[in-house]
N, C-alpha and C positions, 0 to 999 in steps of 0.2 A: 403191097399196098402203098402207094403214095400218101403223104400228110401234107397239109398245107400249113405254113407257118403263119400264125395270127398276129403274134407280136414278139417282142424281146422281153426277157425277164430283166430285173435290175442288174443281174450279173452277165447279161448280155446273151444268155441262151435263147434260142427260138423256143416259143412254146406253140405246140399243136394239140389238137384233140386226138386223143388216143382211144383204144377200146376200153381202157378201164380208167380213164380220167386224163388229166394233162401230161403230154410228154414234153421233156426238156431236151432239146437238140442242140448242141454246139455248132459253131461255125456256119450259122444259117441266118437268113434275113427275112423280114416280114414279106408274105405273099409268095414266098418259094414253095414249089413242091419238092418234097424229099423222100427217099426210102431208106430202109435200114433195119438191121436187126434190133428188136426192142429188149432192152436189159433193166428190169424194173421199171422206172418212169422214164428211162432216157433211151436214146438212140445215140450211142457214144461215137459211131462212125457212119454219119449220113452220107447218102449219094444224092446229089443234087439233080433233080429230074428237070425242073424248070427254074432257071436262075433269076434273081431279081436284077433289075437294071442298074442298082447300086452296088452290085457285086464286081469286085476288081480283082486283079491278080495280086497276091500277096508280095509286097516289096522285099520280103526277107525269106531267105532259102531255108531258115530254121522253123518258118511257121508250122503250127500243128504239132511238130515233135517237141519243140521247146514249150515250157508252160509260162514263158515271160509275157506274151501277147495273145489275146484271144480275139481281136477284132481286126485283123489286117485284111480280112476278105471284104470290108465294107469301105466304100469311099469316104473321103473326107468330109464331102457335104452332107452324107447321111449321118456320120457320126456326130458332127457338129450339132445337127438338128436333134438327134437321139438323146445325146447328153443333155442339151437343153431341156428336152421333154421330160427326162428322168426328174429334174428338179421341178418342173412345171407340175408334173403329175403327183409328185410327193406334196406340194403345197394344196393341190386341189383335194387330195384326200383329207384335209383338214378344212375345206371349204375356203381356201386363200388363193388369191391371185396377185400377179405382180408384173410390172413391166421388166422385159428381159432385154439387156443388151447382147449384142453380137459376141459370140463365145470366143475366147482368147486361146489358141492352141499352141504349146511349146513345138518347136521343129523336131525333126527326126535326128537321131544321134546327138540329142541333148542331155540326156539322163545322167546326172553327175554323182549319183549313188546307187549302189546295188549290193546284193547278197548273193553270192555264189556257193554252189555245192562243190566239193572237191573231193577227190579220193585217189589212192595209188591203184594202179592196175599193173598186170603183168609186164607191159610194155612201157610203163613210165606213170603219168598222172592223167587223170580226166577232170576238167574244170568247166562248169556251166550251170545251166539251170535245171531244176527237176522238171521232167515232162510233165503234161498235164494229168493231174490226179496220179501221179507215179512217183516212185523211189528212184527211178532210173535217172541218171545225170546225163544231160545232153549238151555237148560241146556246142558253142555258138561263136565260130571265128569270124563270121559274117554278119554279126548282129547289126541291125539298122536302128536300134533303140538307144543303146549306150553311147556316152560321149567318147571320142577317139582317145582321151587321156585314161579312161577306165579300160579300154581295150589294150592299151600299151602297158598295162601292169601284169598282163598274163605272164610274162617270164618270171616275175617276182613271185606271183601267186603259185606258179609251179614249183618254184625252190621252196616256198614255205610248205607246200603240200607234200613234198618229198620228206621234209623234216617231221611234220607234224600228225601226218595221216597215217592210217593203217589200212590194209586192203579188205578189212571186214566193215568198216563204217566210214562214212563221209564226215568230212568237217565243214564248217560254215566260215566263210571269209567275207566279210562285210568291207567295201572299198568306198571311199568317198574322196571325190576331187577336192584339191585345195591349192592355195596359191604356192605352198611349200612343198608340194609333192602328195602323192596318194597317202591318205590316211587309212590304214588298215587294221582290222579287228578280226582276230581268228578266235573261233569259239570250238568247243568239243574236240579240241586237239589233245595229243600226249602232253603230259605234264613236262614243264621246262626244267631241267637240271641245269648244273653250272656251265657244263660244255655246250649244251644247246642254247643256253642264253648268249653265249659268246658268239655262236654260229648265226643266231638271229640278229645280233647287232651288226655283225659283218654284212648280212643280206640287207639291212637297212640302208647302210652306206653304199653297198654296191648299185642298189637299185633306186637310190635317191628317194626313199619313202621319207614322209614328213614324221610319222609315228606308227608305231606298231604295238598292238595290244595283243595279249596271248591269254586265253581263258579268263578275260575280264580284267587282265592287269597290264599296265604299260611296262614294256620290257625294253623298249628302246625308242629314243626321239631324237632325229636329227635336227628338226626344226619344228615349232609349234605349227600344227595345221591352222590355217587362216581363212576365214570366210569373211566376204564384205558384204555388209548389210547397207545399202545405199552409200558405199564408199567408206564405211566405218568398219575397222577390222575387229573381228572376234575370233578367239581361238575356242571352239566349243570342247565340252569334255567328251570322253569316249562315249559313243552312242547317242549322242545328242540328236534329236530330231532336226533335219534341214529339209527344206522345200526341195523336190525332186529334181527340178531343173533351175537353172539361173533365170531363164526367160520366164518362168512360171512365178518365181521369187518377185521379179521386178513387177509383173503384172498385178500379182496380190498387193504388193507393197503400194504401187501407184494408185490403186484402187481404194485401199484403205485410207491413204492420205486424201483423197478426193472426198471420201465419205466423212471424215472428222472436220473437214472444213478449216475454218479459222479458229477452232478451239484452243484455248490455252491451258486448260488443265484437263489432262486425260489419263484414264487408268486403263491399262493393258492386261486384261485378265487372260490367264494361260500364256504368259509371255514367252515362255522358252528362254532361249539366250538372247533375245532381242531382235528377232526379224523385223517387228514393227515398233517396238519400243525406241529403239536407236534412231531410225529415220524420223519417228515423231518428235524426238528430243531436239532436233534441229529448229523446231518452230514451237514447242510447247513444253510445259512442265509435265513430266510423266511419272506415274507410280506403275511399276511392273510387278504384278503378283503371279506367283508360280509355286508350285509345290516341291520342286527339285532344286536343293540348294546348290549344287554345282552349277546348274544352269544359271542361276542367278549370279553367282560368282564370276562367271565368264561374261555375263552381261555389265555387271558393275565395272570390272576390269576395262573392258571395251569403252565404256562411257567415261571412266576416268582418263583413258588415253586420247579420247577423241577431241577434236578442235571445235570450239564455236557451239558446244552443246548446252542446252539449257538443263535446269536440274531434273535428274532422274534418279528416283529412289526405289529400291527394291523391297519386297515383302514376300516372305515365305509362307505359304498358306494352301491347305487343301481345300479347294473350292468346291469339290464335291460334297465334303462333309461340313464345310465351314465356308459358305459363300459370303461374299461382301454384302452387307446390309445397307438400307436406305440412309440410316444414321451415319454411315462412314463414306457415304458418296454425296454429301451435302453440296460441295462445291464443284462438283465434276461436271464438266461441259460435254464431254464425249467418252464413251466407252468403247474399247476394241475388245471382241471377244472371240477368242480362236481355241474353241476346246477340241479335244480328241474325239474319235468316231463316237464315243458314248454320248457326245453332246454335253449340254450344261443345263439341265432340268433345273436343278436347285438354284442355280445362279441366276437363270432367267425368271424363275419365281420371285427372287429377291429384286432384281432390276424392274420388274413389272410395278413394284410398289413405289418406284422413283418416278422423277419427272426429268430425268437426264434427257436433253434435246436430240442427241444423235448417238445411235449405236451401230458400230460397224461390225458385223456379224460375218466371221470367216468359218467355213465349214468344210469338212472332207466327206460328210455323210448326209446326203439329201433327206434321208428318213427322219434322223434325230434333228436335222435343222428345221424341217417343217413341224415337227412336234413342239420345239421350243419357240418357233416363230408364233405358233397358235397362242401360246402363253403371253407373249408380248402384245400381239394384236388384241386380244381379249382384255388387255389392260389400257387399250388406247393407243398403242403404236401403230404407225402406218408403215408398211413396205414401201419405200420410194422406188427402189429398183434392185435387180439381182444381175450380178455379173458372173457368168459361169467361165471357170478357168479350166482348161485341159491340159495339165502337165505330165498326165500318164497316158501318153498317146497309145492308141491301139489297145486299150484295155477299157473296161466298163467303169473304172474309177472316175469321179467327178468331184471337183472342188468349186468353191464359190465365195464370193463377198456379197452380202446384202446390207442396204442401209434401211435403218428404222429410225423415224423421227417421231417426236411427241411435242405437241404444245406449239 
């Protein structure tokens, strides 16, 4: 029996009416007719009976087997409109509207950080991503998502896997592109004894890695891994958050700088290691607030080594439990707010009591963004515009910057 796809879920699965309620069907598009065996409330392996005009041939040969991308079957035009609608619909659920700018999408092969699964096999090693909803590791030699610099680290990752993995369980290897070479962090590996430490250090030199962390500890560093935030060099701690693509970082930064305008006193909430604080410090005095001390240490060091930057102070604070209050924000002319996926409900409730003229709200979760936006709008703020940024190409993930103004 064929089923017609009515719409896509926020995760990108098609939704159709089934015999016992909604069916969730991956790799489908609205208005398509599909068939397949029902398992629970899903059809995991659909057959397309009538394809959408927005359906295209996936550019990557690993699509469907690899769990890294879920929407390569959709045209770029469809994805751009759909991702914008995800944010628009999230706002509409709270009776909010906004002007939307054209989406900014990162190019293919630009993803600069990734976490691979790796394991030893009878023939050697296997490195790749887990298959969709599976523990199976799928090799990705022709990946169209990752930056070539990441793909070039495969020989190094194979050598690390031979040392640290067993045939019973896989290990996790996070790789981040940096100006000094790949920054590599290995988790769930064998404990490193003395001889292994020597071998790991040799591999760092051989493959020109910048830094190698092993089960959470830095075991070797050839050169500090460097990231540039608007030309200002930062050496983030192990595991630090970094925007997924350089193009995405530039788009978000330029939009935030536009949103704060000519404000001279700015507070950057959930600042991380300075993605926005450091570029803002070229033109304004900045207070960077963050709950993670090593991130703030990296930010402060970068500021001290930077040229021509205005005053930038850091403040360690858990903004979920202890948001900045009205009394602490008296002279602030603009706020940058960039919370994790959980959003910033408590902080937005505190901001709602202020009259700060401009709030640049950066979000990676349209649902919590819309919830928090409602708090600000109810307090008299207006949403001037929303800029959607797609740096997780071919996935359902969405990021955005929105400008809120008051007075």
